[in-house]
Structure formats: C-alpha cells, structure tokens
MARVOTI-736802 format. One record per atom (N, C-alpha, C, CB): z, x, y; residue in three letters; chain; atom name; residue number from 1. Coordinates in steps of 0.02 Angstrom, whole numbers, plus 50000, padded with zeros to 5 digits. Glycine has a CB too. Layout:
N
       Z       X       Y    aa   ch   at     i
       Z       X       Y   ALA    A   CA   NUM
...
//
This chain:
147
       Z       X       Y    aa   ch   at     i
   49886   50238   48991   MET    A    N     1
   49904   50246   49062   MET    A   CA     1
   49855   50296   49093   MET    A    C     1
   49978   50269   49069   MET    A   CB     1
   49813   50273   49137   ASN    A    N     2
   49762   50315   49167   ASN    A   CA     2
   49777   50324   49242   ASN    A    C     2
   49692   50285   49155   ASN    A   CB     2
   49798   50383   49260   LYS    A    N     3
   49817   50398   49329   LYS    A   CA     3
   49758   50387   49378   LYS    A    C     3
   49842   50470   49335   LYS    A   CB     3
   49698   50407   49357   LYS    A    N     4
   49639   50398   49401   LYS    A   CA     4
   49623   50325   49411   LYS    A    C     4
   49578   50435   49372   LYS    A   CB     4
   49631   50285   49359   GLU    A    N     5
   49618   50213   49365   GLU    A   CA     5
   49667   50181   49415   GLU    A    C     5
   49625   50179   49295   GLU    A   CB     5
   49730   50203   49412   ILE    A    N     6
   49780   50177   49459   ILE    A   CA     6
   49762   50199   49531   ILE    A    C     6
   49851   50202   49440   ILE    A   CB     6
   49743   50261   49539   TYR    A    N     7
   49723   50287   49604   TYR    A   CA     7
   49666   50245   49633   TYR    A    C     7
   49702   50362   49599   TYR    A   CB     7
   49614   50234   49594   TYR    A    N     8
   49556   50196   49619   TYR    A   CA     8
   49573   50124   49632   TYR    A    C     8
   49499   50200   49569   TYR    A   CB     8
   49619   50096   49595   LYS    A    N     9
   49643   50027   49607   LYS    A   CA     9
   49679   50025   49675   LYS    A    C     9
   49690   50003   49549   LYS    A   CB     9
   49718   50077   49689   ALA    A    N    10
   49753   50081   49753   ALA    A   CA    10
   49703   50088   49811   ALA    A    C    10
   49803   50140   49753   ALA    A   CB    10
   49653   50130   49802   VAL    A    N    11
   49601   50139   49853   VAL    A   CA    11
   49565   50073   49866   VAL    A    C    11
   49550   50194   49832   VAL    A   CB    11
   49548   50037   49812   ASP    A    N    12
   49515   49972   49819   ASP    A   CA    12
   49559   49924   49859   ASP    A    C    12
   49498   49942   49750   ASP    A   CB    12
   49623   49922   49843   ALA    A    N    13
   49669   49877   49877   ALA    A   CA    13
   49673   49893   49952   ALA    A    C    13
   49740   49882   49846   ALA    A   CB    13
   49675   49957   49969   VAL    A    N    14
   49677   49978   50039   VAL    A   CA    14
   49611   49961   50074   VAL    A    C    14
   49692   50054   50046   VAL    A   CB    14
   49555   49973   50040   ASN    A    N    15
   49490   49956   50070   ASN    A   CA    15
   49484   49881   50082   ASN    A    C    15
   49433   49980   50024   ASN    A   CB    15
   49510   49840   50036   GLU    A    N    16
   49510   49768   50046   GLU    A   CA    16
   49550   49748   50107   GLU    A    C    16
   49538   49732   49983   GLU    A   CB    16
   49606   49781   50117   ARG    A    N    17
   49648   49767   50177   ARG    A   CA    17
   49611   49786   50240   ARG    A    C    17
   49715   49805   50173   ARG    A   CB    17
   49579   49844   50240   ILE    A    N    18
   49542   49867   50299   ILE    A   CA    18
   49487   49816   50316   ILE    A    C    18
   49510   49937   50286   ILE    A   CB    18
   49450   49794   50265   GLU    A    N    19
   49397   49745   50276   GLU    A   CA    19
   49425   49679   50302   GLU    A    C    19
   49358   49734   50210   GLU    A   CB    19
   49480   49657   50273   LYS    A    N    20
   49511   49593   50293   LYS    A   CA    20
   49533   49595   50367   LYS    A    C    20
   49573   49578   50248   LYS    A   CB    20
   49568   49648   50387   TYR    A    N    21
   49592   49652   50455   TYR    A   CA    21
   49535   49662   50505   TYR    A    C    21
   49642   49710   50462   TYR    A   CB    21
   49483   49698   50485   GLN    A    N    22
   49425   49707   50529   GLN    A   CA    22
   49390   49640   50540   GLN    A    C    22
   49376   49759   50500   GLN    A   CB    22
   49381   49601   50486   LYS    A    N    23
   49349   49536   50492   LYS    A   CA    23
   49390   49490   50537   LYS    A    C    23
   49339   49503   50423   LYS    A   CB    23
   49456   49491   50527   GLU    A    N    24
   49501   49450   50567   GLU    A   CA    24
   49495   49467   50641   GLU    A    C    24
   49574   49458   50543   GLU    A   CB    24
   49493   49532   50655   MET    A    N    25
   49486   49554   50725   MET    A   CA    25
   49418   49533   50754   MET    A    C    25
   49494   49631   50730   MET    A   CB    25
   49366   49538   50714   ASP    A    N    26
   49299   49517   50737   ASP    A   CA    26
   49298   49442   50754   ASP    A    C    26
   49246   49533   50683   ASP    A   CB    26
   49330   49402   50711   MET    A    N    27
   49333   49329   50723   MET    A   CA    27
   49372   49313   50786   MET    A    C    27
   49364   49293   50662   MET    A   CB    27
   49428   49348   50796   ILE    A    N    28
   49469   49337   50856   ILE    A   CA    28
   49430   49356   50918   ILE    A    C    28
   49536   49377   50852   ILE    A   CB    28
   49395   49413   50914   LYS    A    N    29
   49356   49436   50972   LYS    A   CA    29
   49301   49385   50989   LYS    A    C    29
   49324   49505   50957   LYS    A   CB    29
   49268   49358   50937   GLU    A    N    30
   49217   49307   50950   GLU    A   CA    30
   49248   49246   50983   GLU    A    C    30
   49183   49286   50884   GLU    A   CB    30
   49306   49226   50960   SER    A    N    31
   49340   49168   50987   SER    A   CA    31
   49360   49181   51060   SER    A    C    31
   49403   49151   50945   SER    A   CB    31
   49384   49242   51074   MET    A    N    32
   49403   49259   51143   MET    A   CA    32
   49341   49260   51188   MET    A    C    32
   49439   49327   51145   MET    A   CB    32
   49286   49287   51163   ASP    A    N    33
   49224   49289   51202   ASP    A   CA    33
   49199   49218   51216   ASP    A    C    33
   49169   49330   51165   ASP    A   CB    33
   49204   49174   51166   ALA    A    N    34
   49184   49104   51175   ALA    A   CA    34
   49227   49070   51228   ALA    A    C    34
   49188   49066   51108   ALA    A   CB    34
   49292   49087   51229   ASN    A    N    35
   49337   49058   51279   ASN    A   CA    35
   49319   49081   51349   ASN    A    C    35
   49409   49076   51263   ASN    A   CB    35
   49292   49142   51355   ASP    A    N    36
   49274   49168   51421   ASP    A   CA    36
   49217   49128   51452   ASP    A    C    36
   49254   49241   51416   ASP    A   CB    36
   49175   49099   51411   ILE    A    N    37
   49118   49060   51435   ILE    A   CA    37
   49141   48995   51468   ILE    A    C    37
   49069   49046   51377   ILE    A   CB    37
   49193   48965   51439   LYS    A    N    38
   49219   48902   51466   LYS    A   CA    38
   49255   48915   51532   LYS    A    C    38
   49267   48868   51416   LYS    A   CB    38
   49253   48867   51576   THR    A    N    39
   49289   48874   51639   THR    A   CA    39
   49360   48846   51634   THR    A    C    39
   49251   48840   51696   THR    A   CB    39
   49371   48803   51584   ASP    A    N    40
   49436   48771   51579   ASP    A   CA    40
   49474   48793   51515   ASP    A    C    40
   49427   48695   51578   ASP    A   CB    40
   49464   48855   51494   TYR    A    N    41
   49498   48877   51433   TYR    A   CA    41
   49573   48883   51445   TYR    A    C    41
   49470   48944   51409   TYR    A   CB    41
   49609   48877   51391   ASP    A    N    42
   49681   48876   51392   ASP    A   CA    42
   49709   48948   51392   ASP    A    C    42
   49709   48837   51333   ASP    A   CB    42
   49746   48966   51443   GLU    A    N    43
   49776   49034   51448   GLU    A   CA    43
   49823   49049   51390   GLU    A    C    43
   49814   49041   51514   GLU    A   CB    43
   49862   48998   51369   ASP    A    N    44
   49909   49008   51313   ASP    A   CA    44
   49872   49026   51249   ASP    A    C    44
   49952   48945   51302   ASP    A   CB    44
   49816   48992   51238   ASN    A    N    45
   49777   49005   51178   ASN    A   CA    45
   49749   49077   51181   ASN    A    C    45
   49719   48955   51171   ASN    A   CB    45
   49726   49097   51239   ARG    A    N    46
   49699   49165   51247   ARG    A   CA    46
   49754   49216   51234   ARG    A    C    46
   49668   49174   51318   ARG    A   CB    46
   49815   49202   51258   GLY    A    N    47
   49871   49247   51247   GLY    A   CA    47
   49888   49253   51173   GLY    A    C    47
   49932   49224   51285   GLY    A   CB    47
   49885   49196   51138   LYS    A    N    48
   49898   49198   51066   LYS    A   CA    48
   49844   49238   51030   LYS    A    C    48
   49901   49126   51037   LYS    A   CB    48
   49781   49227   51049   LEU    A    N    49
   49726   49264   51018   LEU    A   CA    49
   49734   49339   51030   LEU    A    C    49
   49659   49240   51047   LEU    A   CB    49
   49753   49357   51091   LEU    A    N    50
   49763   49428   51106   LEU    A   CA    50
   49820   49457   51065   LEU    A    C    50
   49778   49437   51181   LEU    A   CB    50
   49874   49419   51057   GLY    A    N    51
   49930   49441   51016   GLY    A   CA    51
   49910   49450   50943   GLY    A    C    51
   49988   49391   51021   GLY    A   CB    51
   49871   49401   50918   ASP    A    N    52
   49846   49405   50849   ASP    A   CA    52
   49799   49465   50840   ASP    A    C    52
   49809   49340   50829   ASP    A   CB    52
   49757   49477   50891   PHE    A    N    53
   49711   49533   50889   PHE    A   CA    53
   49750   49599   50884   PHE    A    C    53
   49665   49533   50951   PHE    A   CB    53
   49801   49606   50927   GLU    A    N    54
   49842   49667   50927   GLU    A   CA    54
   49880   49676   50861   GLU    A    C    54
   49891   49666   50985   GLU    A   CB    54
   49905   49621   50833   GLN    A    N    55
   49940   49624   50769   GLN    A   CA    55
   49893   49648   50714   GLN    A    C    55
   49970   49555   50751   GLN    A   CB    55
   49833   49621   50711   ASN    A    N    56
   49784   49642   50661   ASN    A   CA    56
   49761   49714   50673   ASN    A    C    56
   49724   49595   50662   ASN    A   CB    56
   49757   49734   50736   ALA    A    N    57
   49739   49803   50751   ALA    A   CA    57
   49792   49850   50723   ALA    A    C    57
   49731   49813   50827   ALA    A   CB    57
   49856   49831   50728   GLY    A    N    58
   49910   49871   50700   GLY    A   CA    58
   49906   49875   50624   GLY    A    C    58
   49977   49842   50720   GLY    A   CB    58
   49892   49818   50592   TYR    A    N    59
   49884   49816   50519   TYR    A   CA    59
   49825   49859   50497   TYR    A    C    59
   49875   49744   50494   TYR    A   CB    59
   49771   49855   50536   LEU    A    N    60
   49711   49895   50520   LEU    A   CA    60
   49727   49969   50525   LEU    A    C    60
   49653   49876   50568   LEU    A   CB    60
   49762   49988   50577   ASP    A    N    61
   49782   50057   50586   ASP    A   CA    61
   49826   50081   50528   ASP    A    C    61
   49819   50067   50654   ASP    A   CB    61
   49875   50040   50509   ASP    A    N    62
   49918   50057   50452   ASP    A   CA    62
   49877   50066   50388   ASP    A    C    62
   49971   50002   50441   ASP    A   CB    62
   49829   50021   50377   SER    A    N    63
   49787   50025   50317   SER    A   CA    63
   49744   50088   50317   SER    A    C    63
   49743   49963   50312   SER    A   CB    63
   49717   50105   50375   ARG    A    N    64
   49677   50166   50380   ARG    A   CA    64
   49721   50228   50368   ARG    A    C    64
   49643   50171   50450   ARG    A   CB    64
   49783   50225   50390   GLN    A    N    65
   49831   50279   50378   GLN    A   CA    65
   49844   50285   50303   GLN    A    C    65
   49897   50266   50417   GLN    A   CB    65
   49851   50228   50269   MET    A    N    66
   49861   50229   50196   MET    A   CA    66
   49802   50261   50161   MET    A    C    66
   49872   50158   50169   MET    A   CB    66
   49742   50245   50184   LYS    A    N    67
   49681   50274   50154   LYS    A   CA    67
   49681   50350   50163   LYS    A    C    67
   49617   50243   50185   LYS    A   CB    67
   49701   50372   50222   GLU    A    N    68
   49706   50443   50236   GLU    A   CA    68
   49757   50476   50190   GLU    A    C    68
   49724   50455   50310   GLU    A   CB    68
   49814   50444   50181   THR    A    N    69
   49867   50470   50137   THR    A   CA    69
   49842   50475   50065   THR    A    C    69
   49929   50426   50140   THR    A   CB    69
   49807   50423   50042   LEU    A    N    70
   49780   50424   49974   LEU    A   CA    70
   49731   50482   49964   LEU    A    C    70
   49746   50358   49958   LEU    A   CB    70
   49693   50498   50016   SER    A    N    71
   49643   50551   50011   SER    A   CA    71
   49676   50620   50001   SER    A    C    71
   49599   50552   50073   SER    A   CB    71
   49740   50624   50016   GLU    A    N    72
   49776   50688   50008   GLU    A   CA    72
   49801   50700   49937   GLU    A    C    72
   49835   50690   50056   GLU    A   CB    72
   49793   50650   49893   ILE    A    N    73
   49818   50657   49824   ILE    A   CA    73
   49769   50697   49782   ILE    A    C    73
   49829   50587   49793   ILE    A   CB    73
   49795   50747   49747   ASP    A    N    74
   49756   50787   49701   ASP    A   CA    74
   49761   50753   49633   ASP    A    C    74
   49780   50862   49699   ASP    A   CB    74
   49707   50722   49610   LEU    A    N    75
   49708   50684   49548   LEU    A   CA    75
   49718   50728   49486   LEU    A    C    75
   49644   50645   49541   LEU    A   CB    75
   49704   50791   49492   ASP    A    N    76
   49712   50836   49434   ASP    A   CA    76
   49779   50871   49433   ASP    A    C    76
   49656   50887   49434   ASP    A   CB    76
   49819   50864   49486   HIS    A    N    77
   49884   50896   49489   HIS    A   CA    77
   49933   50861   49443   HIS    A    C    77
   49911   50896   49561   HIS    A   CB    77
   49971   50900   49406   TYR    A    N    78
   50023   50873   49363   TYR    A   CA    78
   50089   50908   49379   TYR    A    C    78
   50004   50880   49288   TYR    A   CB    78
   50141   50869   49383   SER    A    N    79
   50208   50896   49392   SER    A   CA    79
   50254   50857   49344   SER    A    C    79
   50233   50890   49467   SER    A   CB    79
   50299   50892   49312   GLU    A    N    80
   50344   50857   49267   GLU    A   CA    80
   50398   50820   49306   GLU    A    C    80
   50376   50906   49218   GLU    A   CB    80
   50405   50836   49370   ARG    A    N    81
   50455   50803   49413   ARG    A   CA    81
   50420   50753   49459   ARG    A    C    81
   50495   50855   49454   ARG    A   CB    81
   50455   50698   49472   VAL    A    N    82
   50427   50645   49514   VAL    A   CA    82
   50418   50670   49586   VAL    A    C    82
   50473   50582   49513   VAL    A   CB    82
   50358   50661   49612   SER    A    N    83
   50342   50680   49680   SER    A   CA    83
   50283   50638   49704   SER    A    C    83
   50326   50757   49686   SER    A   CB    83
   50261   50650   49765   PHE    A    N    84
   50203   50614   49793   PHE    A   CA    84
   50144   50622   49746   PHE    A    C    84
   50186   50641   49865   PHE    A   CB    84
   50112   50566   49729   GLY    A    N    85
   50054   50567   49685   GLY    A   CA    85
   50071   50554   49612   GLY    A    C    85
   50019   50631   49691   GLY    A   CB    85
   50135   50552   49595   SER    A    N    86
   50156   50542   49525   SER    A   CA    86
   50149   50469   49504   SER    A    C    86
   50228   50565   49515   SER    A   CB    86
   50135   50460   49441   VAL    A    N    87
   50141   50394   49409   VAL    A   CA    87
   50203   50400   49365   VAL    A    C    87
   50075   50374   49367   VAL    A   CB    87
   50250   50355   49375   VAL    A    N    88
   50314   50358   49341   VAL    A   CA    88
   50324   50297   49297   VAL    A    C    88
   50371   50364   49391   VAL    A   CB    88
   50332   50310   49232   GLU    A    N    89
   50348   50257   49185   GLU    A   CA    89
   50423   50255   49176   GLU    A    C    89
   50311   50267   49116   GLU    A   CB    89
   50453   50198   49189   THR    A    N    90
   50524   50189   49175   THR    A   CA    90
   50531   50139   49118   THR    A    C    90
   50564   50165   49239   THR    A   CB    90
   50591   50128   49096   ASP    A    N    91
   50601   50079   49042   ASP    A   CA    91
   50589   50008   49066   ASP    A    C    91
   50672   50086   49013   ASP    A   CB    91
   50581   49998   49131   LYS    A    N    92
   50571   49931   49158   LYS    A   CA    92
   50507   49922   49198   LYS    A    C    92
   50629   49912   49201   LYS    A   CB    92
   50485   49973   49233   ASN    A    N    93
   50427   49967   49278   ASN    A   CA    93
   50383   50030   49275   ASN    A    C    93
   50449   49954   49349   ASN    A   CB    93
   50324   50022   49305   LEU    A    N    94
   50278   50078   49314   LEU    A   CA    94
   50267   50086   49389   LEU    A    C    94
   50210   50066   49275   LEU    A   CB    94
   50278   50146   49415   TYR    A    N    95
   50272   50159   49487   TYR    A   CA    95
   50218   50210   49500   TYR    A    C    95
   50339   50183   49515   TYR    A   CB    95
   50184   50201   49557   TYR    A    N    96
   50137   50250   49581   TYR    A   CA    96
   50162   50272   49650   TYR    A    C    96
   50062   50221   49585   TYR    A   CB    96
   50181   50334   49655   VAL    A    N    97
   50210   50360   49718   VAL    A   CA    97
   50152   50383   49762   VAL    A    C    97
   50261   50419   49704   VAL    A   CB    97
   50133   50340   49809   ALA    A    N    98
   50076   50354   49852   ALA    A   CA    98
   50083   50319   49919   ALA    A    C    98
   50011   50334   49818   ALA    A   CB    98
   50065   50255   49921   VAL    A    N    99
   50069   50215   49982   VAL    A   CA    99
   50100   50148   49966   VAL    A    C    99
   49997   50206   50014   VAL    A   CB    99
   50131   50115   50016   PRO    A    N   100
   50167   50053   50003   PRO    A   CA   100
   50122   49991   49999   PRO    A    C   100
   50217   50042   50057   PRO    A   CB   100
   50085   49986   49944   ILE    A    N   101
   50040   49929   49935   ILE    A   CA   101
   50076   49873   49899   ILE    A    C   101
   49977   49950   49896   ILE    A   CB   101
   50123   49891   49856   GLY    A    N   102
   50157   49840   49816   GLY    A   CA   102
   50125   49836   49747   GLY    A    C   102
   50154   49772   49850   GLY    A   CB   102
   50122   49776   49721   GLU    A    N   103
   50100   49766   49652   GLU    A   CA   103
   50024   49773   49645   GLU    A    C   103
   50121   49697   49628   GLU    A   CB   103
   50004   49814   49597   LEU    A    N   104
   49934   49821   49579   LEU    A   CA   104
   49926   49793   49508   LEU    A    C   104
   49910   49896   49582   LEU    A   CB   104
   49879   49747   49499   ASN    A    N   105
   49866   49718   49433   ASN    A   CA   105
   49809   49756   49401   ASN    A    C   105
   49849   49642   49438   ASN    A   CB   105
   49825   49791   49347   MET    A    N   106
   49776   49833   49314   MET    A   CA   106
   49732   49791   49267   MET    A    C   106
   49812   49889   49275   MET    A   CB   106
   49675   49821   49248   GLU    A    N   107
   49627   49787   49205   GLU    A   CA   107
   49658   49766   49138   GLU    A    C   107
   49567   49831   49193   GLU    A   CB   107
   49704   49808   49112   ASN    A    N   108
   49734   49794   49046   ASN    A   CA   108
   49791   49743   49050   ASN    A    C   108
   49759   49859   49016   ASN    A   CB   108
   49802   49715   49111   GLY    A    N   109
   49853   49664   49119   GLY    A   CA   109
   49921   49692   49140   GLY    A    C   109
   49862   49627   49055   GLY    A   CB   109
   49929   49758   49141   SER    A    N   110
   49993   49787   49162   SER    A   CA   110
   49998   49786   49238   SER    A    C   110
   50001   49859   49135   SER    A   CB   110
   50059   49794   49262   LYS    A    N   111
   50073   49795   49334   LYS    A   CA   111
   50100   49865   49352   LYS    A    C   111
   50123   49739   49355   LYS    A   CB   111
   50075   49891   49408   VAL    A    N   112
   50098   49955   49434   VAL    A   CA   112
   50122   49941   49505   VAL    A    C   112
   50042   50010   49432   VAL    A   CB   112
   50179   49968   49523   TYR    A    N   113
   50205   49959   49591   TYR    A   CA   113
   50191   50021   49631   TYR    A    C   113
   50281   49944   49590   TYR    A   CB   113
   50145   50014   49680   ALA    A    N   114
   50128   50070   49724   ALA    A   CA   114
   50180   50072   49780   ALA    A    C   114
   50055   50061   49753   ALA    A   CB   114
   50215   50129   49783   ILE    A    N   115
   50268   50138   49833   ILE    A   CA   115
   50256   50202   49872   ILE    A    C   115
   50338   50140   49798   ILE    A   CB   115
   50288   50207   49929   SER    A    N   116
   50283   50268   49969   SER    A   CA   116
   50345   50312   49956   SER    A    C   116
   50276   50252   50045   SER    A   CB   116
   50343   50371   49982   THR    A    N   117
   50401   50416   49976   THR    A   CA   117
   50458   50393   50021   THR    A    C   117
   50381   50488   49993   THR    A   CB   117
   50445   50341   50062   GLU    A    N   118
   50497   50313   50105   GLU    A   CA   118
   50535   50256   50071   GLU    A    C   118
   50466   50287   50170   GLU    A   CB   118
   50509   50232   50015   ALA    A    N   119
   50539   50175   49980   ALA    A   CA   119
   50608   50192   49952   ALA    A    C   119
   50493   50150   49923   ALA    A   CB   119
   50655   50147   49959   PRO    A    N   120
   50722   50160   49931   PRO    A   CA   120
   50722   50177   49856   PRO    A    C   120
   50766   50099   49942   PRO    A   CB   120
   50678   50145   49818   VAL    A    N   121
   50676   50160   49746   VAL    A   CA   121
   50653   50232   49734   VAL    A    C   121
   50629   50111   49710   VAL    A   CB   121
   50610   50258   49778   TYR    A    N   122
   50587   50327   49771   TYR    A   CA   122
   50645   50377   49778   TYR    A    C   122
   50532   50343   49823   TYR    A   CB   122
   50693   50360   49820   GLN    A    N   123
   50750   50406   49830   GLN    A   CA   123
   50786   50418   49764   GLN    A    C   123
   50799   50377   49883   GLN    A   CB   123
   50788   50367   49720   GLY    A    N   124
   50819   50375   49655   GLY    A   CA   124
   50775   50413   49606   GLY    A    C   124
   50836   50308   49626   GLY    A   CB   124
   50710   50408   49615   LEU    A    N   125
   50662   50440   49570   LEU    A   CA   125
   50648   50513   49588   LEU    A    C   125
   50597   50402   49570   LEU    A   CB   125
   50651   50529   49651   LYS    A    N   126
   50629   50593   49677   LYS    A   CA   126
   50658   50653   49638   LYS    A    C   126
   50648   50599   49751   LYS    A   CB   126
   50613   50696   49615   GLY    A    N   127
   50633   50757   49582   GLY    A   CA   127
   50656   50749   49510   GLY    A    C   127
   50688   50788   49621   GLY    A   CB   127
   50659   50688   49486   LYS    A    N   128
   50681   50676   49417   LYS    A   CA   128
   50623   50689   49369   LYS    A    C   128
   50708   50604   49408   LYS    A   CB   128
   50640   50698   49305   LYS    A    N   129
   50588   50706   49254   LYS    A   CA   129
   50602   50660   49195   LYS    A    C   129
   50584   50780   49231   LYS    A   CB   129
   50555   50657   49149   ALA    A    N   130
   50560   50613   49090   ALA    A   CA   130
   50626   50626   49054   ALA    A    C   130
   50501   50623   49042   ALA    A   CB   130
   50658   50571   49034   GLY    A    N   131
   50722   50577   48999   GLY    A   CA   131
   50782   50568   49044   GLY    A    C   131
   50726   50642   48965   GLY    A   CB   131
   50772   50577   49109   GLU    A    N   132
   50828   50569   49157   GLU    A   CA   132
   50833   50496   49178   GLU    A    C   132
   50818   50615   49219   GLU    A   CB   132
   50891   50478   49204   SER    A    N   133
   50904   50410   49228   SER    A   CA   133
   50919   50410   49302   SER    A    C   133
   50962   50379   49189   SER    A   CB   133
   50913   50351   49332   TYR    A    N   134
   50932   50342   49402   TYR    A   CA   134
   50957   50271   49411   TYR    A    C   134
   50872   50357   49450   TYR    A   CB   134
   50993   50260   49464   THR    A    N   135
   51020   50193   49478   THR    A   CA   135
   50988   50167   49542   THR    A    C   135
   51097   50195   49485   THR    A   CB   135
   50968   50103   49539   PHE    A    N   136
   50939   50069   49597   PHE    A   CA   136
   50962   49997   49595   PHE    A    C   136
   50861   50075   49598   PHE    A   CB   136
   50989   49973   49651   ASN    A    N   137
   51015   49904   49655   ASN    A   CA   137
   51065   49890   49598   ASN    A    C   137
   50958   49853   49653   ASN    A   CB   137
   51110   49936   49586   ASP    A    N   138
   51162   49930   49535   ASP    A   CA   138
   51134   49921   49465   ASP    A    C   138
   51206   49871   49551   ASP    A   CB   138
   51073   49942   49454   GLN    A    N   139
   51042   49940   49387   GLN    A   CA   139
   51023   50011   49368   GLN    A    C   139
   50981   49893   49385   GLN    A   CB   139
   51034   50028   49305   GLU    A    N   140
   51014   50094   49282   GLU    A   CA   140
   50945   50092   49250   GLU    A    C   140
   51067   50123   49234   GLU    A   CB   140
   50905   50140   49267   PHE    A    N   141
   50837   50146   49240   PHE    A   CA   141
   50829   50214   49207   PHE    A    C   141
   50783   50136   49296   PHE    A   CB   141
   50790   50216   49155   LYS    A    N   142
   50776   50280   49121   LYS    A   CA   142
   50702   50296   49132   LYS    A    C   142
   50793   50276   49045   LYS    A   CB   142
   50689   50358   49151   ILE    A    N   143
   50619   50380   49160   ILE    A   CA   143
   50591   50399   49091   ILE    A    C   143
   50615   50441   49210   ILE    A   CB   143
   50538   50364   49071   VAL    A    N   144
   50508   50375   49006   VAL    A   CA   144
   50457   50432   49010   VAL    A    C   144
   50474   50310   48981   VAL    A   CB   144
   50416   50432   49064   ALA    A    N   145
   50365   50483   49072   ALA    A   CA   145
   50346   50490   49145   ALA    A    C   145
   50302   50467   49029   ALA    A   CB   145
   50323   50550   49162   VAL    A    N   146
   50297   50564   49230   VAL    A   CA   146
   50226   50591   49220   VAL    A    C   146
   50343   50616   49270   VAL    A   CB   146
   50178   50560   49254   HIS    A    N   147
   50107   50581   49248   HIS    A   CA   147
   50083   50606   49315   HIS    A    C   147
   50062   50523   49223   HIS    A   CB   147
//
C-alpha cells in the first residue's frame, strides 16, 4: 500500500477531468462560433450549447477545486487517526480521504475509493484508528490500518 502512489493516481484522475471538460468547452465554443456565422441558425440549439457550456464550466471549476484541495495534502504527514489525507484500510475497502473522485484502479489491480471529508462514509471513519469499528449502511466495518 503506497500512499504516494494513491495520491498521484488521484492527481492524474483530476487532471484528466480538467482536460476533458476544457476540451468539451472548446468544442462547444467552436460550435457556437460556427452558428454565429450562419444567418438561419437555430436559437434552441444555441441555448442548449450555452447550457452545456455552463455545465462543463461548473465541472471544470469543481475539478480545479479538487486539484487545489489535493495540493494541500502533506504526503509525509502520518496520523494514527483517520483525517484528511489518510489512506484507510478496512476489512472490506480501501479509502483515500481527499477529494470525491470515486474509484481509483491501482497498478496492482486493487481499488481505492477516493472520498471527501463530506462523504457519509467519512463520518463513520473520522477520528478512528486501526482496530476500531464503524457502521455504515447497517454494515459493520473494521479499520485494519490507517496510513
């Protein structure tokens, strides 16, 4: 279990999102500019494009915020209690408390769930240490290790 490897996997995932949303916005902008050239362009289509552009702008902003949050993690910090930046091994899952990316597929084939401190599952994990248990969705989990 390599905390730095998980961190960099999360950064890569966020960077991919930023790139994806930026490309999407660029394509929409090109499409909107092309519509401006026509004299008979469809107003409804332009409205949809504008809505899609704004939606992607919001996703891009969220992704940039995630990147900023990740930059605040001290990779050398260790705490025996679960907190922001912790990697938590439970008897069922592996969690990375950082940003809400979801499932990260690691090189060794394992899965890590990147969650934020706002996630409901984090409320059960917060402040706990190895050997302690918590309940989430009527299931009991045991914390095996905190990195």
